[in-house]
C-alpha positions in Angstrom: -16.7 13.4 -17.2 -17.0 9.9 -15.3 -14.4 8.7 -12.9 -11.9 6.7 -15.5 -11.9 9.5 -17.9 -11.1 11.7 -14.8 -8.3 10.1 -13.8 -7.1 9.2 -17.5 -6.7 13.3 -17.8 -5.2 13.9 -14.7 -2.6 11.2 -14.7 -1.7 12.2 -18.0 -1.0 16.0 -17.2 0.3 14.4 -13.6 2.8 11.8 -14.8 4.1 13.5 -18.0 7.8 13.9 -16.3 7.4 10.3 -15.1 7.4 8.4 -18.1 11.6 7.0 -17.6 9.5 5.2 -14.6 8.6 2.6 -17.4 11.3 1.4 -19.4 13.8 4.1 -20.2 17.5 2.7 -21.0 19.6 3.8 -18.4 21.7 7.0 -19.6 24.8 5.7 -18.4 24.5 2.8 -20.0 23.5 3.8 -23.6 21.4 2.2 -26.3 22.7 -1.0 -24.9 22.1 -0.1 -21.3 19.7 -2.0 -19.0 15.6 -0.8 -18.4 15.4 0.9 -15.8 11.7 0.8 -14.4 10.2 2.5 -11.5 7.4 0.8 -9.1 5.2 2.8 -7.3 3.9 2.0 -3.8 1.8 4.4 -1.1 3.2 3.2 1.9 6.6 3.4 4.1 9.8 2.4 2.9 9.9 -0.1 6.7 7.0 -1.6 5.6 7.3 -5.6 4.5 5.4 -5.0 1.3 8.5 -2.6 0.4 10.4 -5.3 1.3 8.9 -7.8 -0.7 8.8 -5.1 -3.6 12.2 -5.1 -3.7 12.8 -8.5 -3.7 10.9 -8.5 -6.6 13.6 -6.4 -8.3 16.2 -8.2 -7.5 14.3 -11.4 -8.9 14.3 -9.6 -12.5 17.4 -8.2 -12.6 18.3 -11.5 -12.0 16.0 -13.7 -14.3 16.7 -10.9 -17.0 20.3 -11.4 -16.7 20.6 -7.3 -15.2 18.6 -6.3 -18.8 15.9 -5.0 -16.5 15.7 -3.0 -13.1 13.1 -2.0 -10.7 13.4 0.9 -8.3 10.7 1.1 -5.5 9.4 4.2 -4.8 7.7 4.3 -1.7 5.7 6.5 0.4 3.9 7.3 -2.4 5.8 9.9 -3.9 4.9 9.0 -8.0 1.3 10.0 -6.5 -1.8 8.5 -4.8 -2.9 4.6 -5.7 -5.3 6.0 -8.2 -2.9 8.0 -10.0 -0.2 5.3 -10.0 -2.5 2.8 -11.4 -4.1 4.6 -14.4 -0.2 5.6 -15.1 0.7 1.6 -15.3 -2.5 1.2 -17.0 -1.6 3.9 -19.8 1.9 2.9 -20.3 3.7 5.6 -18.5 5.3 3.4 -15.4 5.7 -0.1 -15.1 4.5 -1.4 -12.1 2.6 -0.3 -8.6 1.2 -2.4 -6.2 -2.3 -1.2 -4.9 -5.7 -2.5 -3.2 -7.9 -4.4 -5.1 -10.6 -3.2 -3.9 -9.1 0.4 -5.0 -9.9 -1.2 -8.7 -13.5 -0.8 -8.7 -13.2 2.3 -11.3 -12.4 0.0 -13.7 -14.8 -3.0 -13.0 -17.0 -2.4 -9.9 -16.8 -6.8 -9.3 -13.7 -6.3 -8.2 -14.9 -5.1 -4.7 -16.1 -8.7 -4.4 -12.7 -9.3 -2.0 -13.9 -6.2 -0.2 -16.9 -7.8 1.2 -16.8 -8.2 5.0 -16.7 -11.8 7.1 -16.7 -13.4 3.5 -13.7 -15.5 4.3 -12.7 -18.0 6.4 -9.6 -16.0 8.0 -6.4 -16.1 5.8 -6.4 -19.5 5.2 -9.8 -18.7 3.3 -8.7 -16.0 1.6 -5.6 -17.1 0.5 -7.5 -20.1 -1.4 -9.8 -17.8 -3.1 -7.3 -15.7 -4.3 -4.6 -18.3 -5.7 -8.1 -20.4 -7.2 -11.0 -19.2 -9.6 -11.5 -16.1 -8.0 -8.7 -14.4 -8.4 -7.8 -15.6 -11.8 -11.4 -14.1 -12.8 -10.0 -10.9 -11.2 -6.4 -11.0 -13.0 -8.9 -11.6 -16.4 -11.3 -8.4 -15.4 -8.2 -5.8 -15.0 -6.4 -7.5 -18.4 -9.3 -6.2 -19.8 -8.0 -3.1 -18.9 -4.6 -3.1 -19.6 -3.3 -4.0 -16.3 -1.5 -7.3 -15.6 -1.4 -9.0 -12.0 1.9 -10.2 -11.3 1.0 -11.4 -8.0 -1.7 -11.1 -5.4 -0.1 -10.1 -2.2 -2.0 -11.0 1.2 -2.2 -7.7 3.8 -3.6 -9.4 6.9 -6.8 -8.8 8.4 -8.2 -5.3 8.6 -9.1 -3.9 12.1 -10.4 -0.6 14.0 -8.0 1.6 15.4 -8.8 5.3 17.2 -8.1 8.0 19.4 -11.3 8.1 21.6 -12.3 4.9 23.3 -11.8 0.9 23.2 -14.3 -0.6 20.7 -16.1 -3.8 21.5 -19.7 -4.0 19.9 -20.9 -1.7 16.8 -22.3 0.5 19.6 -19.1 1.9 20.3 -18.4 3.1 16.9 -21.5 5.6 16.8 -20.4 8.8 16.2 -16.7 8.2 15.0 -15.7 9.9 11.6 -13.6 7.0 9.9 -10.8 7.2 7.5 -11.8 4.2 4.5 -10.3 3.2 0.9 -11.7 4.9 -1.5 -14.5 2.1 -2.6 -17.9 1.5 -2.3 -18.1 -1.7 -0.1 -15.4 -0.1 2.6 -17.6 3.4 3.0 -21.4 1.4 3.1 -19.7 -1.1 5.5 -18.7 1.6 7.6 -21.9 3.6 7.6 -23.7 0.4 8.4 -21.7 0.2 11.6 -23.4 3.6 13.2 -19.8 5.6 12.3 -19.0 8.2 9.2 -17.0 6.9 6.4 -14.5 9.4 5.3 -13.2 8.2 1.9 -9.1 9.2 1.6 -6.0 8.3 -0.1 -3.8 6.1 2.2 -1.1 8.6 2.2 -3.0 11.1 3.5 -4.2 8.8 6.6 -1.3 10.1 9.0 -2.3 13.3 8.8 -6.3 13.2 8.7 -5.3 11.3 12.4 -2.9 14.1 13.3 -5.0 17.1 12.5 -8.1 15.3 14.0 -9.8 15.4 10.8 -11.1 12.0 11.0 -11.3 10.0 14.6 -10.6 6.4 13.4 -9.3 4.0 10.7 -9.6 0.6 10.0 -6.1 -1.4 8.2 -3.8 -4.1 9.1 -1.4 -4.3 12.3 1.3 -4.3 10.5 0.3 -1.3 8.7 -1.0 0.8 11.7 2.3 0.2 13.5 5.1 0.4 10.4 2.9 4.1 9.4 3.4 5.0 13.0 -0.5 5.5 13.9 -0.2 4.6 17.2 1.0 8.1 18.1 -2.8 9.2 16.6 -4.8 6.2 17.7 -3.9 4.5 20.7 -7.1 2.2 20.9 -6.9 -0.6 18.7 -9.8 -3.8 18.7 -9.1 -7.0 16.8 -12.6 -6.3 14.6 -11.0 -8.4 11.6 -13.8 -6.9 9.2 -11.8 -8.0 6.4 -8.8 -9.3 5.0 -6.7 -7.4 2.7 -5.8 -8.4 -0.6 -3.2 -6.0 -2.5 -2.2 -6.9 -6.6 1.1 -6.0 -7.8 0.6 -4.7 -11.4 2.5 -4.6 -14.7 1.8 -2.3 -17.5 0.3 -4.4 -20.4 1.3 -2.0 -22.6 4.5 -1.5 -21.8 5.2 -5.4 -21.4 4.4 -6.2 -24.6 7.2 -4.1 -26.1 9.3 -6.7 -24.0 11.0 -9.7 -26.3 9.0 -12.8 -24.8 11.9 -14.2 -22.5 12.1 -10.8 -20.7 8.1 -11.1 -20.0 8.1 -14.9 -19.1 11.1 -13.5 -16.7 9.2 -10.7 -15.1 5.9 -13.4 -14.5 7.9 -15.7 -12.8 9.9 -13.0 -11.0 5.7 -12.4 -9.5 5.5 -15.9 -8.7 8.3 -16.0 -6.5 7.7 -13.0 -4.8 4.3 -13.6 -3.7 5.5 -16.9 -1.6 8.0 -14.3 -0.1 5.8 -11.9 0.3 3.1 -14.1 2.3 6.5 -14.6 4.3 7.6 -11.4 5.4 4.3 -10.5 6.0 3.5 -13.5 8.4 6.3 -12.7 10.3 6.0 -8.5 10.5 2.6 -9.2 11.9 3.6 -10.6 15.6 7.0 -8.7 15.4 4.5 -5.7 15.1 2.1 -6.1 17.0 4.5 -6.4 19.7 5.9 -2.8 18.7 3.0 -1.3 18.3 1.8 -2.5 22.2 5.3 -1.0 23.0 4.6 2.3 21.4 1.5 2.3 23.4 -1.3 0.9 22.0 -4.1 -0.7 24.1 -5.3 -3.7 22.2 -8.8 -5.8 22.4 -10.9 -8.5 21.3 -14.4 -7.5 20.3 -17.5 -9.4 19.8 -17.2 -10.1 16.2 -21.0 -12.1 16.5 -22.4 -8.6 17.0 -20.5 -7.1 14.0 -21.7 -9.7 11.7 -25.3 -9.1 12.3 -25.1 -5.9 12.1 -23.5 -6.0 8.7 -25.8 -9.1 7.3 -28.1 -6.4 5.7 -25.3 -4.6 3.6 -24.1 -8.4 2.5 -27.3 -8.8 1.4 -27.6 -5.7 -0.4 -24.6 -5.7 -1.9 -24.2 -9.4 -3.3 -25.6 -8.7 -6.5 -23.4 -6.2 -7.3 -20.7 -8.6 -7.8 -22.7 -10.8 -10.2 -21.4 -14.4 -10.4 -17.7 -13.6 -8.7 -20.0 -13.4 -5.5 -20.8 -17.2 -5.8 -16.8 -18.0 -5.6 -16.8 -16.4 -2.4 -16.1 -19.2 0.1 -18.8 -17.9 3.1 -21.4 -15.0 2.6 -22.2 -15.3 6.4 
């Protein structure tokens, strides 16, 4: 059984009791009550991502004049990224947010944004995902029953660990590093001389606490809001990837709505995209200071050494993504 078939069968069972998350009438309102929906989110409720998603819910309620409500379910309570995404695809859940690179089970080309050192920082990433690259990725997902309402910017990704400060790839040798469940991240960490350990987002803290992994890699905001400082105090600014998240809606469920409500949800997504970026920008400075106050030791790295080490891996993966690779502003 291939991965998509497995995901479908698992989620059909796991999500059977959660169909109320996708468009059930509020029992207190009768047949004319609001449509109560849910949004699956793997990160904790104190993340600016969740603040943005609550904003999305407010906008949906306002723009539909109360006909549709959205309840954000953070902390992975509805399941991990793969599970909730499949629930959205099959119409069992209305909304979710997940890392774009996690969607390679549907089309491997979606991993293109996860290649290391291919964007000129935040500006280059935003220009790409709000341009042709983003439109192409959204079109691919639409073919699989997933409607992109917004691309969220999740900051640059950096390595943090419990053993030592990292300045060059040599400092990573022998470390077991948690990575997202996609081939680009796995190959990248292995190419740096460490051992990649793919795990779901909501499994990272326990893996660090139990020392099943030595390190992880993610944004400074994620590092601080998930309180990983208590397990891994060494934070190194590798800035090896830019994080692109997707706010998704079920295409199947949207098709059951009146056009006015579908348009309202799309508009809410656009408004939320801009609000999320403001929230993330403000949170980044605040959370870096918070992490340092919690005892984190931060340092810059030799980025040239990291780029040089990863250059062969970039060349090897470029062919995987077809013409989407040509839409990246910089392949190093």
